[in-house]
Structure formats: structure tokens, C-alpha cells
N, C-alpha and C positions, 0 to 999 in steps of 0.2 A: 474482579468476581465477587457473586453471593453467593457464602457460605449458606445452607442450610442449616447449619448448625453449631457452633462455636468451635475451635479445635483448643480443647485448652491446653493439653501438652505442652510440656517447654521441650523442644527439641535442638540438640546441639549443632544442627545445621540452619538453626535460623537466623536470617540478616541480620546483620548489628552493625550500630552506631560506625560507620567511618568516616574516610577522606573523602569529600564530593570529586566526583570526577566529571566537567563540563565535559557533556556529549556536543561531539562536531556536527556542525549540520552540514545537510548534504548539497554537494556542487556540482554542476556541470563541468564538462572540460571544457568549454569556448570560451574564448573571451569576452568580459562583460563589456568593453569599453561602448561609449555612445555609437561611436562611428562603426562598430559591427553590428551592434544593437539595430541600428538605420537600417543595415544593408540584410540582416535576417531577416527583418521587418518586410523589409522590398519584395527581398525573395520569397518571403511566406505568401503574401497576396497574390505576387506572377503564379506561385504551382497551385493555391487553390483557387484561385479563378478555372485555371487550366483541368485541374482536379475533378471538380465540380461540372464542366462541361462536358466531359467524359461519364460521370457517374449519375448524375440526377436525370438524366433522360432514359437509364436503364433500371432507375429505382421507381418513377414517378411517371413515368412515359410523355413529358414533355421536356420543351429546351430551356435549359438552364439561363437565366436572367442573369447577367455577371451584377454586383453591386460596383458602381462608378466609382473611380479610385479619388474623386470630389469627397464622394459620402464615406471616406473611412478616415475617421478626426483624430490625428496626435494630439490629444488635448491637454492643453496647459492654460495658464492665465492670460488672456488675452486673445485667445484662438476663438473663432468665432463658432460656433454647434449649432445645427440644423434643429431645427424645431423637432420636437417629437409625439407625435400624433395628437400637435396642437399646442405641448406644451413649450413653452420659452426652456432652455437649457444654458446652462451654463459653466462653468469649470470646476462650480462648488458641487453638481450634480453628477459629475463623472470623477472627482479626488478620489486615489484609492479605488479604483473598478475599471471595468470593460463592460461596457454592452452593445449589443444589437436591437437597434428601436421598433418592434413591430408595427408592421403596414409603413413606416414613415422611412423603412429600407436606407439606415444607414449604422456603422458602428463607431463609436467613439470609445478613447482608454485611453488612460491616464498617461501623458506621455512624461508627466513632471516626476512623477512619486512612484507610482505603480510599477510601470515597468521597468524605472533604476535600481529597486530594490529585488522584483522579483530577479531580472537578469544578474544583478549581483551575487544573489545568494546560491540560483539554480545555473545559470550561464545563460547566454544568449538564445536557445533554442526554447527558455520558455515563453517568450515574447510569441513564438510560431503557436508555441500552447495556446494560448491566450487565443491569439485571432483562429486558431481552428476551430476552438469551444464557440466563438459567436459566429465564425460561419456558419456551424452547425444550427443555431435559430436562425439563420437568415434564409437556410434548409427549409428549415419548419413553416417558416413565411412561406415562402414560394410554390411548399407543397400543400400548404393551405391547414396544416396542422397547426391552429393557434388557440384551438381551446381544450386540454389537455391539464393535466396536474402540471402544476409547477417541478413537481419532484422528478414526472418524470420526463418534463422539457429538457432538464437539466442532462439527466442521466442519457438522453438521446445524443445531446452535444457535445457530453464528454464520451460516447462511443464514437459518433462519428469524426473528433479529435483524435482516437486511437486509430479509426482506419485511416486516414489520412497521414496519420504518424508513419505508420505500415509502407502504404506508400512512397513516402520520401525516402525509409529502409532499403525499397525493394528497387526504387528507379533512379533516386537522385534526383542530380540536375542542378537548379540554380543554388536551390535548398537542401542542404545534407545534415545525417544522420549522423553528427559526430561520437565517437568511444564518449561514453557518461551520460550524454542526452537522456536513455532511458532511466537509467537510475534517477537521473536528477530530477525528472515527470514524476516518480513516487512520492520526493518530500515535495514537488509542488504542490500537488493533491492533497498532501497531510496539509499545507500551508491554508490551502483556501476549503479545507473542508468546513461544514458545517462544527457547531459545538458541541460537544460531547453531551446527551443529553436532551438535544433537538429532537422533538419530532416528526417524523417522513409527513405528518399529515399538515405540519404549519406551510402555509401559503409562500412562504419565501427557502422553505426547505431546497438546497443543492444536492444532500444527500453526507453522509459520512467520509471519510476518507478513504476505508474500504468499498463503499459503495460507490465512488469517483472512480476509483481505480478497477472496481470490476466491470465497469460500463467503457471504460477508455480501453481494457484490453479484450475484453470484446469485440471491440471494434479492430484493433490491432491482428487478434488473430484472426476472426471472422471476415472482419472489410462491412464495409458499410449496408449489405442487403440486412445483417442480424441487424443493425442500429434503426434501420427502416422498419423491421417489426417491434418496436418498444412497446408501442401502443397497442399493439392486439395483443402480444404477449410480454406482460411488463419482467421486468429484472427482478429477482429476489433482494430488497432493502434489506439492512441491518441496525438503522439507526433505532435507538432504543431510548425511551424517556426514563429520567429516575425513578422509583418507586416510590421513595419518601424524599424527605429533608435532611434527616439524615446523611442519607446515600448521595446524595448532593454535594452536602458538607464536606464528606469524604471522597468525592470524585468516584463513589465507586469500589472506592479500595479497602482492602482488607488491611489489618495492622502487619506491617513488616515480618514480625515473627510468626505473622499464623500463613504466612504466602505458601513456601516450600510444603509444609503440611498440609495443606489443602489440596494442591496438586497435587503431592501425591494419590492424595485420597482419590482425587476424581481420576487421574491417570490408572489407580491402578481397578476403577470399577469399568471406566470406559474397554482398556485391554482386554479384560476379563469376559468382557460380552463378545466379542468383536473375534478373538484370538483363541482357537480351542485349545495349544499346546502353553499358554501364558503362565507364568511361576511371577505374581508379586513379586515387587520389590518393595523394600521400606525405607524409614527415613534414614535407617542406618546406612542404606546401600549409598547415600548422598554424600560426598564430603566435600568440604570447603576448604578452601585456603587463602591466603595471601600471596601473590604471585612477588611482590617485593621482599617476603619474606622466606626464602629458600628451606629453611627446616619444616614449613609447614606443606610444601608441595608433594604432595604422593608419590608414591614408584606408581608404573604402571609399564608390569613387563622391564623395567629395570629404571631408574633414574632419570626425570624429567628434569628439563633447565628451564628457567623464565622463559626465555624465549618463546618455550612450546607451550606456555600454558597461560602467559600475560594475555586477560578479557577473553578469556576460553572458557567453555562450557564443554563438556565432555564424556560421552561413554567408554569407558575404558574397558576394548573388548577381553586383555589378559586378566585382569583383574575381575572383570563384573562389575564392576561400581558406576555413577555419575559424580561429575566432580566441577565445581566451579570456583572462579577466583570472584572470591566476596566481596572485593570494593569494588568490582566492576558491577556485578548486578547489584550492591548496593546502590549503586550510582545509577542503574535501569531502573531500578522502583523510585529513588528521591524524584528524578527528572521525567520517568515516562508514565510509571504505575505498576500494580499490582502484576497486569496480566501479561506485560511485558515481561517480567522476568518467568513467568510460570509458562509464556511459550519458547522462553528460552532453555525451560529446564523439558519440556515437552518433547524437543527436537531430539537433545540424542536418547530422551526417554525412548520414542520412535525407531532411534539405530540397535537399540536396546529388543526391541521389539523383532527386528528385523534380521539378528543374530538367532533366535527360538526358528526362525524362519528359514534359516539359512541361503537367505540373497543375496545373491551374488554380488561383487564390487564392494561391500558394506567396512571391507577391511583396507580398503585403496582409498577407500572417500570418492567415487567417483559418481558424479554427475546424475546418473540415473537414478544410483542409489540415495543421495543426498534430495534430490526431488521428491522421488517415492517418501522419505520420511518428510518433508512437506507437506506430502499430502496425507500421511495418514494423521501428522496434525492440526490437519483442515478440519480432518473428520473427525478429531476429538474435539474438535471446537465449535461444528454443529451441533454435535450430543451437548455443550455447554449451551447454544445459544438455542435450542430447542425446547430444554427444559427437561430431556430425558434421564439424566447423572441425579441420583439421587443428594450426592453432596452439595449441589452448587448448580450454581448457572450465571449467564454472562452480566456485567453492566453495560450502562453506557460508555459507549470509546473505547472497551478491552479490545476490540479487534482494531481498529485504530492504533492501540499501543504493540499489537502483533507487527503491524508494519513499520511504525517506528524502532522498536525494539531488535528487528530484523537489519534495517537500516547501517543502522550504529552496530550490531556486530559486526556486518561485512567490512565499516569500514577501522574498527576496533583491531580487529586481525588483520585488517593490511589489505584488504582485496582491494585488487585496482580498481578506480574507479570507470575504468575506463572498462571492466572486464560490466557487463548486466546482469552479475548471480543474483541479484536481491529482486530481479524485476522479471527472473524467470521463476525464481524461487516463490514468489507471490502468486504467480501464477498456477506454480502447483499447490501451494496452500489453496487457491479458490477452488481449484478441483476437487479435493477432496471435502473443504467445506459445503460447494454445492450441490453435490456430485454424489459425495458420503463415502466412508472407505472402503467401502467394495469396488468404487473405482479406481483406487491407485493399484491397482498389480502392476507386477514388475513389468512387463515386455511390453504394457501400452505405455509405462514412464519412460521405457528406453525409447520406444520407439519414435514417441513424440518430444522428448526432451532433444532426438538427434535434430529433429526437422527446427525445433526453436534456435538451436545453439548460434547458428550462423544468426540471428539478430540481434 
């Protein structure tokens, strides 16, 4: 985050030095053995050919031309790779990557390093995601869309991949979406995002993690017709360049002790503008504790146990305060960044706002209430992105930190990997971010969450 002015006050709830907690990485539920990966790849190729045979004529009023199986190359040392636009290709050109060669009509992927690494970390469905993205470029080739800006070509390919994954989720077949695969897709997008600070105008830009996730979720939610319109109606991009050498050196992070006071100021400024009955909170309304030390755990309508509060950030409805497990948030700051912390504080802050509005389901933590708080947090983040809050704005990579923090928070709280809760929460955050706070009405959220929960 970028403060407009430095917060000088020393506050009791500031993050302190503490033991570093190693954050877990996202993993899919599917086995990642070599044989199972090969089966997923074979199934994905078959399903992609069939999917685009149906979809391409509807989008582009032309017959789909399949990619010959011999031109889908599992590259490794010693494997022959076709020439790409007259240029001789070797394994070194593919190593650590996957690509579709425009006009030469072949896909090559690194089968020695890239696929094993991705599937080990994110499950075997990651291999299908890679192919679905590259197939998106093949569709662009067949549609004659070969002269657009790189960033929008990549966004459209991510969107097409999302549409395909929704098809797999709805229809099934030889390729199946397993529990955990949607969550793992978020982790994979983080892995292959642009480096924070890279400009969207860079000829090699593919998008920030949130850019890529947004495009993927566009396809998942709305289908390939939405993706086909990307060149006429380009998606909003959130990649930001660093504003100074100093910001780049700090990765855009303010000092740890300033994060929460700055977030408090920014949240009060935002909600004072959008909620007529809002009553500001202060840093005195935020309490830190160490869940490993029972005497530091605050009461909330009664005594709380370590199990109830470990790795938690929450709003206490009974006593009207926000509390956080300090070692956990310190770890988020150390490993993710300042906006990871700020977004985890912003979410229970949104719960506080919901209590003012008497939103149903808040006390029971129902999914519509949770999703509405995520939408509110997206609206607040949009105000920061657009620079309309006097207290500060976003730095490069901040929105990616939100995604990382929510993935980590879901796992740290013990949410099962087969529940795509973070995938859905990011979708509602995106709604608030792209459509604004006023799009976050409860009934619309409740109706939308009911239709999404089955996926």
C-alpha cells in the first residue's frame, strides 16, 4: 500500500517481530503421479477438441479445425519439435514453458520440468489448465485474431480456459473436475503471474494474478461468448508499475508497524462515505493475541479456546471489536505483504458494517453473508485502486497479495481443500472491485451464491 502521509502514532496492536510460520502452498486433490498426469493430458486433449468443435462455429460462424495429435508435443531432451514460423525449435526453447505457435499450428509443453512441477504443487488438473490456455491461442489463430495486444491475447486465452473448465464441471466425461481443482487453479495463476511492478504495456505481459484469475472466472461464469468479446470490450487490468525506486526496493510494503493504523484510517474513510449509519472504529477496537498463549486470548461473549482462535482474524459480535492472531498475521506480512494483512483486517471490518445494516446470517456466518463481506472488501479495494481515498492507494502486487492471503487463510483455518470457498470468495471480491460497493446488495449476493455453490 502507498500511504499519502506517514502514520506516526505507535499503536499497541502493531505487528511485532515473532516466530515465522511457513505458509502452505495450494495443492489439488488429484494424484500427481506421472501415469495419472499422462491420463489427464490425454483426456484434456480429447475433451478440448470436442469442446471447440461445438463452440467455435457458434462463436465465429466457421468450422473448427482440430489440432493434429502429432502436433501436440510433450517436449523433453531428444524429442523432435516442429519449426515455429520457420525457426528451428529445440527443447531449450520450451524448457519451463508451454506455447502455441501462431500460424504453425502446434502446441509444445515442457514435459520434463514444467508439467511435473505444476502437477506436484497443484495436482494433475494443472496440466489440463495449461493445455486449455494454449488451446485458447489456437482458437485465436483460427479466428484470425493474431494482431491484438499481447496482454489481451493472454487474457482471452485465460478466459477461454475458464469456459472450458466450467464445461468440464458441468458435463464431465473422461476429464473430470475433482474436489480441490478450482482452489488449485488460483494457486496456479499466482505461480504464473507477471512479476509485480510489470506494466500491462510490456510486450511480454500476461497479467497480474488477479488479472488472470478475473479472466478465468469470466469464462467460468459467463462462457466463451464473453471471452470472444474481449478485443471489442477489453477487461479491466490491475497491473501497476512501481512509482519509484524506493517503492520497488520495498516491494510496495509500508513498515509492519504502520500497516494496521493505515488500514484503520482507509477503512474508516471508505465506509464513512458509503454507509450513512457508519460509526468509525479506532485502533483501540482492534486487539492482538497469541493463540499459543491462552492468557492473551480475549473473551467474546465468554472464554475462547485456542482451537477457536488459532490463525483467526475475526469481528466479535458480542463485544464489538476486531481481533487477530498476531503470529499468523506477522507471517502473512513477512511472506505475502502489507495488503495481505490489510485485506484480512478489512474482511471482519466489513462484518462490522453488516451488523450496522442488520444483514441476515452474519451471526451464523452463512455463505451469502460471507460473500457479501468479500464484495464489500472488493469495493474498498477499488476505491484504493482508483485513488479516491485521501489516506493512500494500492501498490504493485497488492491485489495479488489479497488472493494469496485468502488462500492461506482458508487453509490455515482448516477449510477442506475440496471446498472451493476461496474460488467463490474471490469471485465476489471481483464483483465489488469491478462493479463497485453498490453492487453488493444482499439479495443479489444470496441468489448468486446459491447458483455458484454447486460448482
